[in-house]
C-alpha positions as CSV (number, residue, x, y, z in Angstrom):
1,M,0.0,0.0,0.0
2,T,1.2,3.6,-0.6
3,A,2.8,5.7,2.2
4,S,-0.5,7.6,2.7
5,A,-2.2,4.3,3.5
6,K,-5.0,5.3,1.2
7,P,-5.8,2.6,-1.5
8,S,-4.4,4.0,-4.7
9,L,-5.9,3.1,-8.1
10,L,-4.7,3.7,-11.6
11,F,-7.1,3.1,-14.5
12,V,-5.4,2.3,-17.8
13,C,-6.6,2.3,-21.5
14,L,-4.8,2.9,-24.8
15,G,-4.6,6.7,-25.2
16,N,-6.0,8.0,-21.8
17,I,-8.6,10.2,-23.4
18,C,-11.8,8.0,-23.3
19,R,-12.1,4.9,-21.2
20,S,-9.5,5.4,-18.4
21,P,-10.4,9.1,-17.6
22,A,-14.0,8.0,-17.6
23,A,-13.2,5.2,-15.2
24,E,-11.4,7.7,-13.0
25,G,-14.3,10.1,-13.1
26,V,-17.0,7.4,-12.5
27,F,-15.1,6.0,-9.6
28,L,-14.5,9.4,-8.0
29,H,-18.2,10.3,-8.6
30,L,-19.5,7.1,-7.0
31,S,-17.1,7.3,-4.0
32,E,-17.9,10.9,-3.4
33,N,-21.7,10.1,-3.4
34,Q,-21.0,7.3,-0.9
35,G,-19.0,9.7,1.3
36,T,-15.7,7.9,0.8
37,G,-14.1,10.2,-1.8
38,D,-11.3,11.1,0.4
39,R,-10.4,7.5,1.1
40,F,-8.7,6.9,-2.3
41,E,-6.0,8.2,-4.5
42,V,-7.1,7.8,-8.1
43,D,-5.4,8.5,-11.4
44,S,-5.6,7.3,-15.0
45,A,-3.0,6.7,-17.8
46,G,-2.6,5.3,-21.3
47,T,-0.3,2.7,-22.6
48,G,0.5,5.0,-25.5
49,G,1.7,8.6,-25.4
50,W,-0.1,10.2,-28.4
51,H,-2.4,12.4,-26.3
52,V,-0.2,13.4,-23.4
53,G,-1.4,16.6,-21.8
54,K,-4.7,16.6,-23.6
55,P,-8.1,16.6,-21.8
56,A,-10.5,13.7,-22.2
57,D,-12.2,13.4,-25.6
58,G,-15.0,15.9,-25.8
59,R,-17.6,13.3,-26.6
60,M,-16.7,11.4,-23.5
61,R,-16.7,14.5,-21.4
62,S,-20.2,15.4,-22.7
63,A,-21.6,12.0,-22.1
64,A,-20.1,11.9,-18.6
65,Q,-21.3,15.5,-17.8
66,A,-24.9,14.5,-18.8
67,R,-24.6,12.0,-15.9
68,G,-23.2,14.6,-13.5
69,I,-19.6,13.2,-13.8
70,E,-16.6,15.5,-14.3
71,L,-13.5,14.3,-16.2
72,P,-10.9,16.9,-15.3
73,S,-7.7,14.8,-15.8
74,R,-5.1,15.3,-18.6
75,A,-3.7,12.4,-20.5
76,R,-0.5,10.8,-19.5
77,Q,1.4,7.6,-20.3
78,I,1.9,4.9,-17.8
79,E,5.4,4.8,-16.3
80,I,7.4,2.1,-14.7
81,A,7.2,3.8,-11.3
82,D,3.4,3.4,-11.5
83,L,3.8,-0.4,-11.1
84,N,4.9,0.2,-7.5
85,R,3.3,3.5,-6.8
86,F,-0.3,2.2,-7.1
87,D,-2.0,-0.6,-5.2
88,W,-4.3,-1.4,-8.1
89,I,-3.8,-1.0,-11.8
90,L,-7.1,-1.6,-13.6
91,T,-7.1,-2.1,-17.3
92,M,-9.9,-1.5,-19.8
93,D,-9.2,-4.4,-22.2
94,S,-7.0,-7.5,-22.8
95,D,-4.4,-5.5,-24.9
96,N,-4.0,-3.0,-22.1
97,L,-3.7,-5.8,-19.6
98,A,-1.1,-7.6,-21.6
99,H,0.9,-4.4,-22.1
100,V,1.0,-3.6,-18.3
101,Q,1.8,-7.2,-17.4
102,A,4.6,-7.3,-20.0
103,M,5.9,-4.0,-18.6
104,A,5.9,-5.4,-15.1
105,K,7.7,-8.6,-16.2
106,R,10.4,-6.6,-18.1
107,H,11.1,-4.3,-15.1
108,G,10.8,-6.7,-12.2
109,Q,8.1,-7.5,-9.8
110,A,5.3,-4.9,-9.6
111,T,3.6,-4.5,-6.2
112,A,0.4,-3.3,-7.8
113,K,-2.5,-5.8,-8.4
114,I,-3.0,-5.7,-12.2
115,L,-6.5,-6.7,-13.2
116,P,-9.1,-6.0,-15.8
117,I,-11.7,-3.5,-14.5
118,T,-14.4,-5.8,-15.9
119,S,-13.5,-8.4,-13.2
120,F,-15.6,-6.2,-10.8
121,C,-18.7,-6.1,-13.0
122,S,-21.8,-7.8,-11.6
123,G,-24.5,-6.6,-14.1
124,F,-22.5,-7.1,-17.3
125,S,-20.6,-10.2,-18.3
126,V,-17.9,-8.8,-20.6
127,R,-14.1,-9.2,-20.9
128,D,-13.3,-5.7,-22.3
129,V,-14.5,-2.2,-22.1
130,P,-14.8,-1.4,-25.8
131,D,-13.0,1.7,-27.1
132,P,-15.7,4.2,-28.3
133,Y,-13.2,6.5,-30.1
134,Y,-14.2,5.6,-33.7
135,G,-17.9,5.0,-33.0
136,G,-21.0,7.0,-32.4
137,P,-22.5,8.5,-29.2
138,E,-24.0,5.1,-28.1
139,G,-20.4,3.8,-27.6
140,F,-19.7,6.4,-25.0
141,E,-22.9,5.6,-23.2
142,Q,-22.1,1.9,-23.3
143,V,-18.7,2.6,-21.8
144,L,-20.1,4.7,-19.0
145,D,-22.7,2.0,-18.2
146,L,-20.0,-0.7,-18.0
147,L,-17.7,1.5,-15.9
148,D,-20.6,2.4,-13.5
149,D,-21.1,-1.4,-13.0
150,A,-17.4,-2.1,-12.6
151,C,-16.7,0.8,-10.3
152,R,-19.6,-0.1,-8.0
153,G,-18.2,-3.6,-7.7
154,L,-14.7,-2.2,-7.1
155,L,-15.9,0.1,-4.4
156,E,-17.7,-2.9,-2.7
157,H,-14.6,-5.0,-3.0
158,L,-12.4,-2.2,-1.4
159,A,-14.9,-1.7,1.4
160,S,-14.9,-5.4,2.4
């Protein structure tokens, strides 16, 4: 666990402009609504660095905002230090999972638990959170629905 003793979570997708900032925002929104927002350290990152410094995709920000969820983070790329800085690294799809696991293997043992975010879903039975980047508005809504389910399950797990 981190020095602050707060559980720390890093949500990871490909470019850190759609799924992982949405997961970060959904998790923070749910935890704040439960009165546990100050119990966690939360961040997001991408396996690629194409969008570093940019805000979340405008379509994702709009879809999230319609649900009362803010996405204020700026894109960044996952770093080797993150493997030990965070208690949990939660990936959006099997490619992201394989990338983070390979990174951990190349650079020694990671202390973070590296898992797919969908392993905490209870209402949906899916392996991956699909990337909505090249699709229409319904893709962003689907991602938010999946992340709401997964983040609720994650919060329950962390509370137990």
